[in-house]
ROKELO-711525 format. One record per residue (C-alpha): z, x, y. Coordinates in steps of 0.001 Angstrom, whole numbers, plus 500000, padded with zeros to 6 digits. Example, Ala and Ser with C-alpha at 12.3 -4.5 7.8 and 13.67 -1.06 7.14 Angstrom:
% residues 2
507800512300495500 507140513670498940 
% end
This chain:
% residues 853
389182768329731903 387311765382730435 385693762780732667 387144759305732901 385145756175733612 387452753990735698 387560750222735847 389988747601737068 391261744624735110 391972741457737061 394079738489735976 392124735566734525 393436732627736490 392633729013735683 390472727504738411 393366725351739580 395405728513740312 392695730516742117 394509730257745439 397447732221744002 395314735376744062 394508734996747753 398123734147748487 399401737205746594 397404739531748865 398642738072752127 402224739037752890 402732735658754498 404627734983751269 407221737608752328 408601735208754951 407668731830753509 410157730498750972 407770727876749567 405121730533748831 407617732795747087 409025729910745079 405579729374743511 405545732885742076 409160732577740976 408410729295739185 405448730886737449 407758733200735461 411301733600736897 412437736625734859 409136738434735276 409275737805739037 412459739883739217 411232742530736752 408075743090738808 410218743713741902 409077740388743336 405511741633743452 403119738659743136 400085740847742438 401755742579739504 403218739259738378 399774737624738162 398459740623736238 401382740641733808 402209737017733093 401080735751729725 397671734040729732 399116731095727837 401705730632730576 398975730710733239 397015728027731382 400136725903731023 401005726119734727 397361725484735593 397779722072733962 401210721370735443 400714718587738007 403966719352739822 403091723042740168 399525722299741292 400854719829743849 403243722477745224 400422725036745333 398247722621747301 401021722036749850 401421725787750255 397648726224750618 397529723619753382 400484725231755172 399029728733754929 395558727755756095 397076725716758914 399120728764759958 396082731044759894 393896728747761993 396192726839764330 396564727533768037 399013730288768875 401149731333771824 398463733828772790 395557731421772503 397387728809774584 398891731087777244 396275733830777611 392940732332776564 391567732545780123 392306736282780423 389985739034779295 390698739784775621 391721743221774404 392812744753771113 395954746675770228 396406749340767547 399965749807766298 400695753145764605 403785753677762470 404757756224759824 406301753483757682 406264749706757216 409052747788755461 406974744702754736 408482743667751415 410247745119748391 406950744864746539 405351747455748847 407830750389748811 406393752600751539 409371752526753894 412716754301754199 414756752091756499 415152750552759927 412055752037761587 409784750638758887 411466747251758722 411260746932762513 407541747852762410 406917745197759767 408817742524761680 406840743507764800 403571742834763005 404805739586761457 405646738247764909 402338739563766279 400728737382763624 402861734373764585 401935734852768254 398222735390767564 397853738848769111 394695740842768439 396618743694766845 395849746055763963 398383748193762126 397738751781761015 399823753786758558 399839756065755520 399967754949751896 402464757009749911 401926757594746216 405669757895745646 406932756096748707 410594756621749444 412988757694746723 414896755499744281 418647756140744143 421091756255741268 424580757726740997 425785760342738565 429021759910736638 430721761984739368 429374759726742109 426655762054743381 423434760476744595 420437761337742432 416818760654743329 413732759626741420 410257759088742816 408437756351740868 404675756400741304 403180753492743228 400311751817741398 398202750753744365 395998748526742215 398998746380741297 400358746112744838 399348743621747574 396623746030748701 392828746116748598 390491749063748894 388393748864752042 384668748837751267 381610749178753500 378503746993753392 377174749021750454 380306748458748414 381445752063748885 385000753128749698 385565753584753414 386726757161753986 387376759532756863 387217763325756962 389457765825758730 389185769606758857 392383771352757817 392831775153757640 391971775228753931 388866773086754320 387775769460754770 390115766653753719 388953763186752709 391166760098752956 390258756612751835 391389753345753367 393473750532751927 394323747264753582 397073744700753403 397103741380755191 400181740204757096 399387736640758105 396640737054760706 397235740799761070 395555743578759079 397245746907758367 395099749841757248 396555752741755290 395146756200754580 395480757799751138 394563761431750315 395155761319746548 391447761716745759 389625763840743202 387548765620745864 390677766996747564 392513770062746329 396024769617744928 397697770628748191 395772768077750212 396144765343747613 399893765652748137 399763764902751884 400390761216751199 402644761930748248 406036761171749835 407301759550753005 409189762218755000 408760764654752133 407969768350752227 408462770948754938 407405771127758582 403819771988757687 403613768900755511 404923766807758404 402246768207760722 399553767423758160 400860763883757735 401057763292761474 397526764637762036 396335762257759335 398203759302760825 397171759896764441 393764761544764373 392756760165760974 393985756705761933 391839756640765069 388790757805763105 389372755056760569 389528752391763274 386257753657764717 384620753542761297 385805749958760905 384308749035764283 387719748579765911 387945750032769423 391520749461770620 392242749146774305 395949749828773789 397492752175771234 401205751704770548 402917754796769127 405952753591767184 407889756881767401 406185760199768105 404782760679764589 401378759286765587 401057760969769001 398113763126767899 396024759952768138 395655760905771798 393589763957770794 391100761779768960 390881759306771837 390238762252774153 387645763817771857 385752760537771486 385726759890775214 384709763431776184 381977763477773537 380627760131774749 380879761156778406 379986764827778560 380639764930782301 384397764332781959 386903767162782204 389970767168779938 392238766015782768 389881763206783771 389629762049780161 393390762358779852 393893759913782732 391419757539781110 393184757379777728 396807757730778884 396516754393780648 395996752700777299 398781754421775333 402416753367775120 405270755138773309 408439753691771791 411261756054770883 413834755071768267 416063758134768297 419051758826770559 419467762527769675 417213765605769957 417651766364766245 415883763111765379 412623764213766986 409950766218765198 409542769710766651 407104772317765375 406835776076765808 403888777164767964 402416779078765007 402263775869762941 400709773946765829 398043776632766343 397302776775762623 396631773058762275 395759771774765755 393763774596767357 390357773243766256 391232769864767750 392494770995771141 389959773830771466 387237771171771317 388889769669774401 388725772946776306 392459773641776164 394036777039775643 396959777558773272 399413777678776164 398032774569777854 398346772554774674 401815773840773820 402983772889777316 401775769341776717 404336769326773893 407104770579776166 407196774183774906 407892775343778480 411264773590778630 414395775474777641 415643772303775913 412876772560773277 413490776267772581 409779776928772876 408824774413770192 406223771654770318 408122768392770723 406343765251769523 408305762959771850 407399765026774919 403767765110773782 403814761324773301 405296760868776789 402626763119778304 399913761173776483 401196757698777414 401557755673780588 404677753739779572 407645754567777347 410683752657776157 413846752759774113 414878749949771794 418051748585773394 419547748514776852 422021751246775954 419345753293774186 417229753139777328 420120754734779237 420660757319776506 416934758164776441 416844758654780203 419695761131779824 418054762776776824 414790763542778617 415774763686782278 414965767415782209 411301766397782330 411951764695785678 414604767005787224 414431765592790758 414562761958789653 417984760247789541 418816759636785900 418850755851786219 415285756000787598 413813758246784907 410741756201783886 411930755213780413 412695751520780125 413776749483777108 412733746571774940 415640745471772781 414706745157769122 414792741915767200 414205740555763711 411601738268762208 413995735417761553 411948733631758875 411894736824756805 415630737349756907 417361733971756790 418179732471753422 416249729550752005 419447727488752175 419874728236755890 416189727580756567 416542724115755026 419574723474757211 417556724481760297 414710722226759205 417075719249759070 418983719785762290 416743721924764526 413481720282763513 410857721436760981 409007723576763547 412044725502764823 410436728838763906 407282728321766005 409100728991769261 412281730878768308 412940731934771914 413622728315772906 417374728321773586 417552724521773772 416360724311770178 419132726657769022 421734724570770863 421147721996768115 423129724240765763 426105722361767202 424714719254765454 425102720829762011 428224719338760391 430892721993759817 431226721166756144 427484721408755549 427198724791757277 430215726144755406 429050724966751996 425628726462752637 427234729771753514 429525729634750487 426536729224748166 425045732410749596 428322734274749110 428450733093745485 424899734368744917 425779737708746509 428761738076744191 426594737158741191 423962739741742171 426655742383742729 428126741814739274 424703741928737665 423689745133739484 427037746809738854 426819745969735138 423402747621735004 424600750632736988 427557751255734695 425407750780731593 422800753233732847 425443755846733664 426731755825730084 430118754241730748 432078752885727726 431311749235727025 434857748189727958 434394749597731466 430912748093731721 432254744634730874 434662744858733843 431619744411736093 431529740742735125 434919740197736737 434697742152739997 434805740355743337 435888736819744111 433257734258745203 435803732666747579 437295735795749159 436536737108752647 433555739389752054 432666742348754283 429221743910754036 428245747477754875 424622748400754212 422726751240755870 421568754829755642 424430757179754843 424143759575757757 427382761159758959 427222759503762391 427273756059760734 430885756880759754 431061754919756518 434305756798755887 436031755130758854 437376752256756762 438736754669754114 440892756916756313 444156755146755440 443935754071751805 447426752564751686 446639750289754597 443239749393753153 444861748675749784 447227746149751382 444397744401753214 442212744060750123 444900743107747622 446724740416749584 446968737680746944 447117734895749525 444314736252751724 442138738595749617 439405740713751137 436508742492749435 433819744947750525 430248745319749265 428585748593750214 425044749832749732 422988752628751207 421141755878750628 421617759362752030 418536761445752806 417795763683749788 418572766790751878 421667765359753568 424563766945751680 427139765486754081 425828761957753547 425794762461749788 429357763757749947 430472760614751781 428923758441749047 430643760500746330 434019760232748065 433663756456748430 432651756059744767 435726757993743667 437939755796745846 436362752650744439 437137753807740897 440866753718741613 442619750822739911 443604749026743143 440050749091744481 437680748707741532 437631744895741631 437659744669745446 434977747173746467 431497747477744971 428832750050745762 425330748816744924 422827751527744039 419319751823745434 419630749916748709 416362748114749414 415090745019751174 416182742753748326 419787743979748364 419738743925752170 418658740273752137 421428739269749733 423989741138751833 423069739777755258 422722736262753847 425979736256751889 428679738263753678 431230736800756050 431552739926758206 428951742605758881 430625745958759505 428956748715761523 430851751816762620 428417754309764202 429529756919766673 428682755411770078 425336756403771605 423994757362768181 422659753936767112 419422753373769007 419476749664768281 420212748589764722 418934745283763387 420958744612760223 423720742968762261 421146740659763837 420022739588760359 423588738902759294 424301737017762528 421237734802762104 422676733796758713 426065732917760180 427950736170759504 430175737596762222 429741741181763393 432477743773763622 430881746770765234 431124749691767569 429733748793770996 426493750629770341 422809749728770248 422061746010770274 425692744963769738 426746746040773232 424240743544774672 425118740760772252 428870741134772733 428408741088776507 426484737820776153 429221736139774136 432503737714773003 433089734828770574 430450736001768094 432454738806766491 434645741781767280 434093745030769163 435391748319767870 436373750347770923 435395749625774492 432746752270774932 435232755093775512 434198758727775314 436421761218773512 436182764991773724 437735765276770252 435755763548767491 438680763605765096 440829761831767664 438090759247768165 437798758638764414 441552758247764051 441901755832766962 438938753668765943 439952753668762289 443398752335763219 441769749776765514 439527748668762642 442546747993760431 444281746191763326 441318743905763915 441081743063760227 444811742436759790 445524740550762996 442282738763763799 439604738635761100 441640737865757989 444023735292759554 441136733468761223 439086733291758017 441971731840756035 443119729414758727 441982726122757147 442242722501758223 443179719645755911 439645719539754578 439867723188753592 437468724335756315 438053727344758627 437177725346761730 437573728155764287 435641730557762088 432794728070761745 432828727665765531 432286731423765837 429480731237763246 427706728638765362 428247730666768528 426842733699766750 423666731945765629 423175730247769009 423538733587770818 421681735916768457 418749733834767221 416956732974770509 417078736521771923 417399739062769129 414161738095767420 410814739891767262 408995736895768728 410793737541772033 410417741285771517 406650741209770926 406156738811773863 407975741358776028 405790744173774735 402701742101775450 403693741012778948 405375744212780135 403448746881778214 400271745804776403 398736743687779153 399526746096782033 398267749007779911 395044747147779155 394507746438782845 395134750094783737 392795751171780961 390001748931782214 390365750145785789 390368753758784655 387296753414782437 384970751067784296 381945752424786156 381731755617784150 385480756363784277 385429756284788072 389061755217788150 390108758020785790 388250760577787892 389888759260791027 393320759357789408 392806762906788091 391695764028791545 394701762308793113 397077764070790701 395438767410791456 395733766729795158 399398765762794856 400175768883792792 398416771141795293 399794769635798484 403258768378797539 404870771610798721 404000770652802307 405696767241802122 409173766845803605 411512764436805363 412048765860808842 414837763598810055 416611760285809478 418118758284812319 419955755006812786 421578753457815826 423991751208813986 425114752753810680 428721753773811292 431056750749811508 429453747619810163 430425744203808865 429110742421805779 425703740962806520 424838743347809362 421404744969809178 421111748738809191 417986749926810987 416593753275809811 413873755422811360 412486758578809856 409893761216810582 408116762698807582 405654765540807166 402817764651804771 400632767687805377 397099766752804383 398212763729802316 397791760230803638 400408757463803898 398563755624801079 399310758550798754 403070758120798962 405972755723799201 408736756417801677 411999754676800771 415547754253801968 417897755026799075 421331753489799618 424521752393797899 428234753131797386 429292756785797709 431475758097794883 434298760625794957 431794763476794634 429850762309797662 426902761017795674 425246757615795925 425758755503792807 424389752093791788 421654752791794303 419186750323795727 415936751113797507 413919749525800260 410386750541801234 409785751957804698 406744751001806729 404566753582808447 404711752726812141 402821755764813396 400383758028811583 399939761610812557 401797764825812143 404565763865811666 404318760233810535 407001757809811646 408570755239809318 410946752343809816 412956749959807651 416158747974807606 418503746774804897 421633744618804808 425198745888804557 425927743878801400 429106745591800165 432338746755801692 433679750273801348 432257753714801765 428480753515801691 425649755942802271 421895756193802534 419138758746802654 415339758785802737 412981760038800050 409248760382799477 407562759775796118 403880759900795108 402191756528794792 398963755309793197 398117751779792088 397035752972788632 400210754923787886 402541752753785807 405715754229787299 405894756234790559 408447758595788963 406037759503786167 405020762672787995 408631763699788465 408023764565792140 410453763535794873 411218764941798299 414706764069799558 416040764372803067 417908767673803099 
% end
């Protein structure tokens, strides 16, 4: 093989356009319409051909064009306004600097397998990545000291096209990192910053890339280097590609490699946020660094020290969505790492839940993440409940509603997802700084001030643009698939810019039930082809390359669409990406979502549509259950949260209900117009939707919640655990050991009350109890009264608790408390004992409870 001397060619920008280069490398442009408009104005057709990638655009645009625009006073004036706005954004006071300046600063590292930052950086597959990107964009808006960590994929996620039979096909275009909004990270000597990991076949080197997201930096690791063998070069080849061994190698690189990279960059995070379990191995590197620095620490002491600073967010509602690895694979790749910590094979496997029957002896990344973190959460209220049920086997004595998994409901970065037209409307009627404090409900109440006609015309323009895009994309699809020119030309006539438009865009997994709307084709045909009240559907989405069921659903839908009665009313857009998603959520009238209940952890596409004025029609799952409970006038609910033993029966019932809602509610309301031709009631629902969704279902609120309820408490626990030579961690480890050793001697001896039989509302119930603590002290535990209504099975439900006070120490100890009789009916109470320590985030974390028996 001959040697190649490599060099990089940079665009030659006129001096007046120099700022465009800086702007192109900060993804601030991904949510700022004025910034994007500059690149579009530079060369409109090329902007689209380069996949809206400003770096590639600047490197591709003709030099003569650059010189011309460099002398264009209007363009230079616009560039200067953007420069002032960007620099003002980067340096102005933030929520964090104003609210938390007096508190001790700390840094946060956010680890995610994927980031959906922009179409121009295709290293994401779907909702998890888009949510991670929106998280970081809002962290930038709020001014948090946060750094992102991820992997840089040479092929990224696959590109989709459809065969003539309707089967999904995949291609994997190669990402040219040098023409993406990325920069190689260099040290003071101008050398690439790299990290090294030892894999079974030898050392692996990964280099670092960086992208800027407003104030936030994200660092990516890339193994496609000459010094690596072919197998190791492929580790960052594809997102979610390869077999289980490839996944382990990727997750070692993300977690352990990511922590080593941060250290090399001089970043020492106080809090590490694991966005899903993919990055959980970061805990091993935190442990190794701490134990190496403090040779006197045992593994369990070091574990207490680092757990305090780790938090874990789960995004999956089913066991199948969690990475699990065979013990042999774990030993092959992880043994050198955990052996350095003094752990045996069995000890490490148990940290990954291999001892539980529910994991079938495998190493479960979610269980490992839970064991390595001090706080854990789902991503919607319902998902929190589902997660507590999913993992309650880890806390068998804890009532399911008290399993220590909470929730932070997802949101969206509103500026990224609303249309430019809608943003201008908000500027006029909500005030030009509406986006600086998007959680301010009073600001969103001003949506009522927007004239109905103005809101409707704005929305109609977006629908027209969606239809235009759909025709253009369909024309290209049909041309590429080799269709006769007569059939290709039909693409120019599909859809109606004025018809009620339903959008369905998402991953084609079976549980999403895209087929639900196609179960009764005769009924669907009548709905779509009503000449007086026409309806149309625009669909887009990918199935995982190995998901044959999902691919089959796409094929079936394509074959239905090709029928004469449907071909002009339903369009399937290939290669769903952030650009298509934006057009859809900004242009549809109704956003349709039909997942099987309890299978959608949160979902955010409906939030994006709602922020743009679309109405949601969705199963009561994920975020929609919360939103619909807030305001039932913002859309329609499919089902009422019922559970069916027979899935086919459920599909049939909910399919019929979907048609009913469309026929009797959605379509008539949309076409009910006043004398001015406006659907007044529909517009009222649009305003309700935006007023309800925008102030709560946004990532500004979400990231504030993470900061206040997770990051800040974790940082405080971390400091306490690690100050004075990890004295707090040693104390906590000793306390845990003591609790484990002595818990068997703890029991509730008796529970007594003099007035708990026939009571009236408002009466106090006085409870006394004797408890045996053995050699534990009252400070080591909490003794509580657990009370509430008694159900038909004799169990307490909707329970409340009240702490009991130790009135006499000794053997036994005596405790007393009282609580009000606040409900009528059959009630009950008991007494329980749980371990307690000020540095434990949740008293149920240990899973130990002693009930009165």
